[in-house]
C-alpha positions as CSV (number, residue, x, y, z in Angstrom):
1,M,16.4,12.1,-1.9
2,P,13.4,10.4,-0.7
3,N,10.8,12.8,0.7
4,P,10.6,11.5,4.9
5,L,6.7,12.1,4.9
6,T,6.3,9.8,2.5
7,K,9.2,7.4,3.8
8,R,7.7,7.0,7.2
9,L,4.0,6.2,5.7
10,L,5.6,3.8,3.5
11,R,6.8,1.9,6.7
12,W,3.9,2.4,8.3
13,A,2.1,0.6,5.6
14,E,4.7,-2.3,5.1
15,G,3.0,-3.4,8.9
16,L,-0.5,-3.6,7.3
17,R,-2.2,-6.8,6.3
18,F,-3.4,-7.5,3.0
19,P,-7.5,-5.9,3.3
20,R,-6.5,-2.9,5.2
21,L,-3.5,-2.4,2.9
22,A,-5.9,-2.6,-0.3
23,L,-8.5,-0.6,1.4
24,I,-6.6,2.3,2.1
25,T,-4.7,2.0,-1.7
26,I,-8.4,2.2,-3.3
27,A,-9.5,5.1,-0.8
28,L,-6.2,7.1,-1.9
29,F,-6.7,6.5,-5.2
30,V,-10.1,7.5,-5.7
31,A,-9.9,10.9,-3.7
32,D,-7.2,11.6,-5.8
33,L,-9.0,10.8,-8.9
34,L,-12.1,13.2,-7.5
35,I,-9.6,15.9,-5.9
36,P,-6.8,16.1,-7.8
37,D,-3.5,16.9,-6.1
38,F,-5.0,17.7,-2.5
39,I,-2.3,15.7,-0.6
40,P,1.5,16.6,-1.8
41,F,3.5,13.6,-2.9
42,V,0.2,11.0,-3.1
43,D,2.1,9.5,-6.4
44,E,4.6,8.4,-4.7
45,I,2.7,7.2,-1.7
46,L,0.0,5.4,-4.5
47,L,3.3,3.8,-5.9
48,G,4.4,2.8,-2.6
49,L,1.2,1.3,-1.2
50,A,0.8,-0.7,-4.8
51,S,4.1,-1.8,-4.7
52,L,3.1,-3.2,-0.9
53,L,0.1,-4.9,-2.0
54,L,1.6,-6.2,-4.7
55,A,4.5,-8.1,-2.1
56,N,1.4,-8.9,-0.4
57,L,-0.4,-10.9,-3.0
58,R,2.3,-13.6,-3.1
59,R,1.2,-16.9,-2.6
60,R,1.9,-18.1,1.1
61,P,3.9,-21.6,1.6
62,R,1.1,-24.5,1.5
63,L,1.4,-26.6,4.9
64,P,1.3,-30.2,4.6
65,Q,-2.0,-31.8,5.6
66,G,-1.5,-35.0,7.6
67,G,-3.6,-38.1,7.1
């Protein structure tokens, strides 16, 4: 059963664009390295944020250039 807090946080993060999502993911990862287990379920949150980050890296379709 998924944690309701993690589920709510990841649903909020789905709406973020790439730069902000990357900064949040990196900051959370570094904080977890410096202070282990300071946030409950941080591993699940990081995995979800990394999944969202990779999903945002997909190539966007290019618009045809008129000439």
